[in-house]
C-alpha positions as CSV (number, residue, x, y, z in Angstrom):
1,M,17.5,-12.2,24.1
2,E,18.2,-11.6,19.8
3,N,21.5,-9.5,19.1
4,S,21.1,-6.4,18.0
5,V,21.9,-4.6,14.9
6,D,24.9,-2.4,14.2
7,Q,23.5,0.8,13.8
8,N,27.2,2.0,12.2
9,A,27.1,-0.7,9.6
10,S,27.7,0.1,6.1
11,A,25.2,0.3,3.3
12,K,27.4,-2.3,1.3
13,S,26.7,-4.8,4.3
14,L,23.4,-4.1,4.1
15,F,22.9,-5.1,0.6
16,V,22.3,-8.8,1.2
17,P,19.6,-8.7,3.3
18,M,18.1,-5.7,1.8
19,M,17.4,-7.9,-1.3
20,A,15.5,-10.3,1.1
21,I,13.2,-7.9,2.3
22,I,12.7,-6.0,-1.7
23,L,12.4,-9.8,-2.9
24,G,9.4,-10.2,-0.5
25,M,7.7,-7.1,-0.6
26,F,7.8,-6.9,-4.6
27,M,6.2,-10.7,-4.5
28,V,3.5,-9.7,-2.4
29,I,2.4,-6.5,-4.0
30,L,2.8,-7.8,-7.2
31,D,0.5,-10.6,-6.7
32,S,-1.7,-8.3,-5.1
33,T,-2.0,-6.6,-9.3
34,V,-1.7,-9.7,-11.6
35,I,-4.8,-11.2,-10.1
36,N,-7.4,-8.1,-10.6
37,V,-6.0,-8.8,-14.4
38,A,-6.2,-12.4,-14.3
39,L,-10.0,-12.6,-13.0
40,K,-12.2,-12.8,-16.5
41,D,-9.7,-15.5,-17.4
42,I,-9.9,-17.5,-14.1
43,T,-14.1,-17.2,-14.1
44,E,-14.5,-18.8,-17.4
45,E,-12.1,-21.6,-16.3
46,F,-13.9,-22.6,-13.8
47,N,-17.4,-21.7,-15.0
48,S,-17.9,-19.4,-12.5
49,V,-19.5,-16.2,-12.3
50,I,-18.1,-12.5,-11.5
51,P,-19.6,-11.9,-8.4
52,T,-18.5,-15.2,-7.0
53,M,-14.4,-14.8,-8.2
54,R,-14.7,-11.2,-7.1
55,W,-14.1,-13.3,-3.7
56,T,-10.7,-14.1,-4.4
57,I,-9.4,-10.4,-4.4
58,T,-12.0,-9.6,-1.3
59,G,-10.9,-12.1,0.8
60,Y,-7.4,-11.9,0.4
61,T,-7.9,-8.2,1.0
62,L,-9.7,-8.9,4.1
63,A,-7.2,-11.2,5.1
64,L,-4.8,-8.6,4.5
65,A,-6.2,-5.7,6.7
66,A,-7.3,-8.6,9.9
67,V,-3.2,-9.7,10.4
68,I,-1.2,-6.2,9.6
69,P,-2.4,-5.1,13.1
70,L,-1.1,-7.9,14.4
71,A,2.7,-7.7,13.2
72,G,4.1,-5.3,15.5
73,W,3.1,-7.5,18.4
74,L,4.1,-10.1,16.8
75,M,7.5,-9.0,15.6
76,D,8.3,-7.7,19.7
77,R,7.4,-11.2,21.3
78,F,8.8,-13.6,18.6
79,G,11.4,-11.5,16.8
80,A,11.1,-9.6,13.3
81,K,13.0,-11.6,11.3
82,R,11.9,-15.3,12.6
83,I,8.2,-13.6,12.1
84,F,9.2,-11.6,8.4
85,L,10.4,-15.8,6.9
86,I,6.9,-16.8,8.3
87,T,5.0,-14.8,6.6
88,I,7.1,-15.3,3.4
89,G,6.6,-18.5,3.7
90,L,2.7,-19.2,4.2
91,F,2.6,-16.7,0.9
92,T,4.0,-19.2,-0.8
93,M,2.7,-22.1,0.2
94,G,-0.3,-20.4,-0.5
95,S,0.8,-19.3,-3.9
96,A,1.2,-23.0,-4.7
97,L,-2.0,-24.2,-3.2
98,C,-3.7,-21.2,-5.5
99,A,-1.8,-22.8,-8.6
100,I,-3.4,-26.4,-8.0
101,A,-7.0,-25.1,-7.1
102,T,-9.8,-26.9,-8.3
103,S,-12.8,-24.9,-7.8
104,P,-13.7,-21.2,-7.0
105,N,-13.9,-22.3,-3.1
106,E,-10.7,-23.9,-2.8
107,L,-9.1,-20.9,-4.6
108,I,-10.9,-18.5,-2.3
109,L,-9.6,-20.4,0.7
110,F,-5.9,-20.4,-0.6
111,R,-5.8,-16.8,-1.8
112,I,-7.2,-15.8,2.1
113,I,-4.0,-18.5,2.7
114,Q,-1.8,-16.2,0.3
115,G,-3.1,-12.7,2.7
116,I,-2.4,-13.6,5.9
117,G,0.9,-14.1,5.0
118,G,1.0,-11.3,2.3
119,G,-0.4,-8.7,4.8
120,M,2.3,-8.7,7.2
121,V,5.5,-8.8,4.9
122,A,5.3,-4.5,4.1
123,P,5.4,-3.3,7.9
124,I,7.4,-5.6,9.2
125,G,10.1,-5.2,5.9
126,M,9.8,-1.2,6.1
127,A,10.5,-2.1,10.5
128,M,13.2,-4.0,9.4
129,V,15.0,-1.7,7.2
130,F,14.1,1.3,9.4
131,R,16.5,-0.6,11.8
132,I,19.4,-1.6,10.2
133,A,19.6,1.3,8.3
134,P,22.8,3.5,9.8
135,P,20.9,7.2,10.5
136,E,22.4,9.5,8.6
137,K,21.5,7.6,5.4
138,I,18.2,6.5,6.0
139,G,16.5,8.5,3.4
140,A,18.8,7.2,1.2
141,I,18.1,3.5,2.1
142,M,14.5,3.8,2.6
143,G,14.4,5.6,-1.3
144,S,15.6,2.0,-2.5
145,L,13.0,0.0,-1.1
146,G,10.3,2.5,-2.0
147,V,11.8,1.4,-5.9
148,P,9.9,-2.1,-5.9
149,M,7.2,-0.8,-4.3
150,L,6.0,1.5,-6.6
151,L,7.4,-0.7,-10.2
152,A,5.5,-4.0,-9.0
153,P,1.5,-2.7,-9.5
154,A,3.1,-1.6,-12.6
155,F,4.6,-4.4,-13.6
156,G,1.8,-6.3,-12.6
157,P,-0.7,-5.9,-15.8
158,V,2.3,-6.5,-18.5
159,V,3.3,-9.9,-15.9
160,A,-0.4,-11.1,-16.3
161,G,-0.9,-10.0,-20.0
162,Y,1.7,-11.8,-20.9
163,I,1.2,-15.0,-19.1
164,L,-2.2,-15.3,-20.1
165,E,-1.6,-14.6,-23.9
166,Y,0.9,-17.3,-23.9
167,A,-0.2,-19.8,-20.6
168,T,-2.8,-20.2,-18.6
169,W,-3.8,-18.4,-15.2
170,P,-1.9,-21.1,-13.2
171,W,1.2,-19.6,-13.7
172,I,0.3,-16.1,-12.5
173,F,1.1,-18.0,-8.6
174,I,3.4,-20.3,-9.9
175,I,6.2,-17.8,-10.6
176,N,5.6,-16.9,-7.0
177,I,7.3,-20.3,-5.7
178,P,10.6,-19.6,-6.9
179,V,11.2,-16.0,-5.6
180,G,9.9,-16.9,-2.4
181,V,12.4,-19.5,-1.8
182,L,15.4,-17.4,-2.7
183,T,13.7,-14.9,-0.4
184,L,13.4,-17.8,2.6
185,F,17.1,-18.7,1.2
186,V,18.6,-15.3,1.6
187,G,16.6,-14.4,4.6
188,V,17.9,-17.4,7.1
189,K,21.6,-16.6,5.8
190,Y,21.8,-12.6,5.8
191,L,18.7,-11.1,7.6
192,P,20.2,-10.1,10.9
193,N,18.5,-10.7,14.5
194,F,17.0,-7.6,15.6
195,K,17.2,-6.8,19.8
196,R,13.7,-7.7,21.2
197,S,11.2,-5.1,23.0
198,A,9.4,-6.4,25.8
199,V,6.0,-7.4,25.9
200,P,4.5,-8.1,29.3
201,S,1.0,-9.0,28.3
202,L,-1.0,-9.2,25.7
203,D,-3.5,-6.9,24.7
204,I,-6.8,-9.3,24.0
205,L,-9.1,-7.2,23.0
206,G,-7.3,-5.1,20.9
207,M,-5.9,-8.2,18.7
208,I,-9.8,-9.5,18.3
209,L,-11.5,-6.0,17.9
210,A,-8.5,-5.0,15.3
211,P,-8.9,-7.2,12.7
212,I,-12.9,-6.9,12.7
213,A,-12.3,-3.3,12.4
214,F,-9.7,-3.1,9.8
215,S,-11.3,-5.8,7.6
216,M,-15.3,-5.2,7.6
217,L,-14.3,-2.0,7.0
218,A,-12.2,-2.7,4.4
219,F,-15.1,-5.3,3.3
220,G,-17.9,-2.6,3.2
221,V,-15.7,-0.2,1.1
222,S,-14.3,-3.2,-1.4
223,E,-18.7,-3.8,-1.6
224,S,-19.5,-0.4,-2.1
225,A,-18.8,-0.7,-6.1
226,N,-22.3,-2.4,-6.2
227,G,-23.9,1.1,-4.2
228,W,-23.5,3.1,-0.8
229,S,-26.9,1.9,0.2
230,E,-26.5,-1.5,-0.2
231,T,-26.5,-4.1,2.4
232,K,-23.2,-5.4,2.7
233,T,-21.9,-2.2,2.4
234,I,-23.8,-1.2,5.3
235,V,-23.2,-3.7,7.2
236,G,-19.5,-3.8,7.1
237,M,-19.3,-0.3,7.0
238,S,-21.4,0.3,10.6
239,V,-19.6,-3.1,12.0
240,G,-16.2,-1.8,11.5
241,T,-16.6,1.3,12.2
242,I,-18.8,0.4,15.6
243,A,-15.3,-2.4,16.0
244,L,-12.8,0.9,15.3
245,I,-14.2,2.9,17.7
246,L,-14.4,0.1,20.7
247,F,-10.8,-0.4,19.5
248,I,-9.4,3.2,20.0
249,I,-10.9,3.5,23.5
250,V,-9.2,0.0,24.3
251,E,-6.2,1.3,22.9
252,L,-6.0,4.2,24.7
253,R,-6.8,2.6,27.9
254,Q,-4.2,0.1,27.5
255,K,-0.9,0.8,29.5
256,N,0.7,-2.4,26.7
257,P,-1.8,-1.8,23.5
258,L,-1.3,-3.5,20.8
259,L,-1.5,-0.5,18.5
260,E,0.2,2.7,20.1
261,L,-2.2,4.9,18.9
262,R,-0.8,7.7,21.5
263,V,1.8,8.0,18.9
264,F,-0.6,11.0,17.3
265,K,0.0,12.8,20.5
266,S,3.4,13.9,18.1
267,S,2.5,16.7,15.9
268,G,5.2,15.5,13.3
269,F,4.0,11.6,13.1
270,T,0.1,13.1,12.5
271,L,0.3,15.7,9.9
272,G,2.7,13.5,7.9
273,V,0.5,10.9,8.7
274,M,-2.3,13.1,7.3
275,T,-0.4,14.2,4.2
276,T,0.5,10.5,3.3
277,W,-3.2,9.3,3.6
278,V,-4.6,12.5,0.9
279,M,-1.5,11.9,-1.9
280,Q,-2.7,7.9,-1.5
281,F,-6.1,9.0,-1.8
282,A,-5.5,10.6,-5.0
283,L,-2.6,8.4,-6.3
284,F,-4.2,5.1,-5.8
285,G,-7.8,6.1,-7.0
286,L,-6.6,7.4,-9.9
287,F,-4.4,4.5,-10.9
288,T,-7.6,2.8,-10.8
289,I,-9.3,4.7,-12.9
290,V,-6.4,5.7,-15.6
291,P,-6.7,1.7,-16.9
292,L,-10.1,1.7,-17.2
293,F,-10.4,5.1,-19.4
294,L,-7.2,3.5,-21.9
295,Q,-9.6,0.3,-22.1
296,Y,-13.1,1.9,-22.0
297,A,-12.7,5.0,-23.7
298,K,-9.0,4.6,-26.3
299,G,-10.0,0.8,-26.9
300,Y,-6.3,-0.6,-25.8
301,T,-5.9,-4.4,-24.8
302,A,-5.0,-4.8,-20.7
303,L,-1.6,-5.8,-22.0
304,E,-1.3,-2.5,-23.7
305,T,-2.7,-0.7,-21.1
306,G,0.0,-2.3,-19.3
307,W,2.7,-1.3,-21.0
308,I,1.4,2.3,-21.1
309,M,1.4,2.9,-17.6
310,L,5.6,1.1,-17.0
311,P,6.7,4.8,-17.9
312,Q,4.9,6.2,-14.8
313,A,6.0,3.4,-13.0
314,L,10.0,3.8,-14.3
315,A,9.9,7.4,-13.5
316,S,9.2,6.6,-10.2
317,G,12.1,4.7,-9.7
318,I,14.6,7.3,-11.3
319,M,14.0,9.7,-8.9
320,M,12.5,7.5,-5.8
321,P,16.8,7.0,-4.9
322,I,17.5,10.7,-6.1
323,S,14.8,11.8,-3.3
324,G,16.1,9.2,-0.4
325,K,19.6,11.2,-0.3
326,L,17.9,14.8,-0.8
327,Y,15.2,13.7,1.8
328,D,18.9,13.1,4.2
329,K,20.0,16.7,3.3
330,I,17.0,18.8,3.4
331,G,13.9,16.6,4.6
332,A,10.7,15.9,3.7
333,R,8.9,19.3,3.6
334,P,10.5,20.5,0.3
335,L,10.4,17.4,-1.1
336,G,6.7,16.7,-0.4
337,V,5.4,19.9,-1.9
338,I,7.8,19.4,-4.8
339,G,6.2,15.8,-5.6
340,L,2.7,16.5,-4.9
341,S,3.1,20.1,-7.1
342,I,4.2,17.8,-10.3
343,I,1.7,15.1,-9.0
344,T,-1.3,18.4,-9.2
345,T,0.6,19.2,-13.0
346,G,-0.4,15.5,-14.2
347,M,-3.3,14.7,-12.3
348,F,-4.5,18.5,-14.0
349,L,-3.6,18.1,-17.4
350,F,-5.5,14.9,-17.2
351,S,-8.5,16.1,-16.4
352,T,-8.2,18.1,-19.6
353,I,-8.6,14.8,-21.7
354,E,-10.6,14.8,-25.2
355,I,-11.4,11.8,-27.2
356,S,-9.2,12.5,-29.2
357,T,-6.1,12.6,-27.1
358,S,-3.0,10.9,-27.8
359,V,-1.6,8.1,-26.0
360,T,2.3,11.0,-25.8
361,K,-0.1,13.3,-23.8
362,V,-1.5,10.2,-21.3
363,V,2.0,8.6,-21.0
364,F,3.7,12.1,-20.2
365,C,1.2,13.1,-17.8
366,L,1.6,9.2,-16.4
367,I,5.4,10.9,-16.4
368,L,5.2,13.5,-14.1
369,M,2.5,11.9,-11.8
370,G,5.8,9.0,-11.3
371,M,8.2,11.8,-10.4
372,G,6.5,13.3,-8.1
373,M,5.3,9.8,-6.3
374,G,9.1,9.9,-6.7
375,I,10.3,12.5,-5.1
376,S,7.6,12.9,-2.4
377,M,6.1,9.2,-1.6
378,M,9.0,7.6,0.4
379,A,10.1,11.4,1.8
380,I,6.8,11.6,3.6
381,N,6.9,7.7,5.0
382,T,10.3,8.0,6.1
383,H,9.4,11.4,7.7
384,V,6.4,9.6,9.6
385,L,8.8,6.6,10.9
386,Q,11.3,9.3,12.4
387,S,8.5,11.5,13.8
388,A,8.0,8.4,15.9
389,P,10.2,6.7,19.0
390,K,12.8,4.8,17.8
391,N,11.5,1.7,19.9
392,L,8.0,1.9,18.6
393,V,9.3,1.7,15.1
394,S,7.5,-2.4,14.7
395,R,4.3,-0.8,16.2
396,V,3.8,2.9,13.8
397,T,4.6,0.3,10.5
398,S,1.7,-2.1,11.6
399,L,-0.7,1.1,12.1
400,T,0.1,2.9,9.3
401,T,0.4,0.0,6.9
402,A,-3.7,-1.4,8.4
403,A,-4.8,3.1,8.0
404,Q,-3.2,2.6,4.0
405,Q,-5.1,-0.8,3.6
406,V,-8.5,1.4,4.5
407,V,-7.6,4.7,2.5
408,V,-6.9,3.0,-0.3
409,S,-9.8,1.2,-0.2
410,F,-11.7,4.2,0.2
411,A,-9.9,5.8,-2.6
412,V,-10.6,3.3,-5.2
413,A,-14.5,3.0,-4.2
414,G,-14.8,6.3,-3.8
415,M,-13.4,7.6,-7.4
416,T,-15.0,4.6,-9.3
417,S,-18.5,5.6,-7.9
418,F,-17.5,9.1,-8.3
419,L,-17.1,8.3,-12.2
420,A,-20.3,5.9,-12.2
421,S,-22.4,9.1,-11.3
422,R,-20.9,11.3,-13.4
423,I,-21.0,8.7,-16.5
424,E,-25.1,8.5,-15.7
425,T,-25.5,12.4,-15.0
426,N,-23.5,13.1,-18.3
427,T,-25.0,10.2,-20.7
428,V,-28.2,11.4,-20.0
429,E,-27.4,15.6,-19.8
430,M,-26.1,15.2,-23.3
431,Q,-28.4,13.2,-25.2
432,N,-25.7,11.7,-27.6
433,S,-26.7,8.1,-29.4
434,N,-22.3,8.0,-29.3
435,P,-21.8,7.3,-25.5
436,L,-18.0,8.2,-25.9
437,P,-18.0,12.2,-25.1
438,A,-20.3,11.3,-22.2
439,L,-17.6,8.7,-20.8
440,V,-14.4,10.9,-22.0
441,E,-16.3,14.0,-20.3
442,S,-16.5,12.1,-17.1
443,Y,-13.3,11.2,-16.4
444,G,-12.0,14.2,-16.8
445,E,-14.3,15.5,-14.0
446,T,-12.9,12.4,-11.6
447,F,-9.5,13.3,-12.5
448,L,-10.1,17.1,-11.3
449,L,-11.7,15.6,-8.7
450,A,-8.0,14.0,-7.8
451,T,-6.4,17.4,-8.5
452,F,-8.3,18.8,-6.2
453,V,-7.2,16.2,-3.3
454,A,-3.5,16.2,-4.4
455,V,-3.9,20.5,-3.5
456,A,-4.7,19.5,0.1
457,G,-1.8,17.1,0.0
458,I,0.4,20.3,-1.2
459,I,-0.9,22.2,1.4
460,L,-0.4,19.5,4.4
461,A,3.1,19.2,2.8
462,F,3.8,22.6,4.3
463,T,3.2,21.7,7.3
464,L,5.9,19.0,7.5
465,K,8.7,20.0,10.5
466,R,12.3,17.7,10.3
467,P,12.3,15.7,13.2
468,K,14.8,15.9,15.8
469,P,17.2,13.0,16.0
470,Q,16.9,10.3,18.2
471,A,20.9,9.4,20.0
472,S,19.9,6.2,21.8
473,E,16.9,3.2,21.7
474,E,17.5,3.6,25.6
475,G,16.8,7.1,24.9
476,T,12.9,7.1,23.3
477,N,11.3,5.5,26.8
478,D,11.5,8.8,28.6
479,K,10.1,10.6,25.0
480,M,7.2,8.7,25.1
481,N,6.5,8.7,28.5
482,M,6.7,12.0,28.5
483,M,4.5,12.4,25.1
484,M,1.9,10.9,26.8
485,S,1.3,12.9,29.7
486,G,1.5,16.2,27.6
487,H,4.9,17.5,29.1
């Protein structure tokens, strides 16, 4: 049995192990964004076509979605530190293999290896941070963790743009190797061992159904970019939905389930998760559309777009630690309401864009949205974790991360599909030889849709109540048993 972490450790003593977790999460999240910018160059390098090379993204996404549900059980069975280091090692090895790939098939295979490793880094990292953080400082420490989670996607296009301008595409993967090695060194030396939960039996059916459900849903949604009536979309969504229903039935009947779905009996947890899903749908859907607007409607390059998007991430990075400290004092509700209100304001201003809209207005809207994210996102995520019994944190992070993968996929597919339909309709209605007015009008309508979604998030944020403190890990089993029995 591994030794338990000292919950009264000072913030200073947590700095180095936190750095190992932050480095690992930053590396994985950054990698998931740079490949999008490099796809065109990689396709030309291999003399291939975009539909084939898109599998470098789809295969990675499927691998991520498939392994995320397994993270909690693996942590309980083999220890969080050990599994975290294995996943970082696997991701680093996959990155090295991607850099030396000589064909599209090899690159797709190696990206799947990357995804298998990268998929578990976020849920394991969040679970470890929640365990090592002193209870009275959980908000501040989780806020610090959120900074790289928001900075990485923004730096991705900038990093990719520079690499593609001054080097070659393999360097997109090569840069992961030293970061991965450093993470492994720091992790081995400084990450504490965690007390493992008893795992009396393996949920075989859950372990089979969960990867099928989440990966096929992610596949179906990703293919919907080609149309919701496409065969691949229908098959993916149908298989994923059936597997998900069977998975839910199996998990609710299992004494030791792979993912503890009965935690949804906690109203605080459920409302927090719903608020997170709505916020993620609005934000991640919109952040897919904004770069398209900047490049196709305003004519900026990928590198210029990356620089324009950067202030949003910097605003998030500034506000998130402040929000974390405030969370420890006032809880998630005021931060969620204020943050989502600022996000909604930024989205509404985006919906008023015109052909003549200046880059200054775009940056101002992005800063507003970044501030709102920094204020609300990690506060609500921390609320979700604190609303669940402490002994189930490893299972909760796997559950929420797996669900987030599907929600983000739905957001991207939903927003892009809505945008495409509005462009088609507006182009016909305007009957203008210049397609730009119809294009800009369609982006404005898509931003307005995201605004309405964000308003729903504000309403949900008002329902959040501060979780009651959990005095000890030993007492959480009784709490969970009472919650499951309905008392």
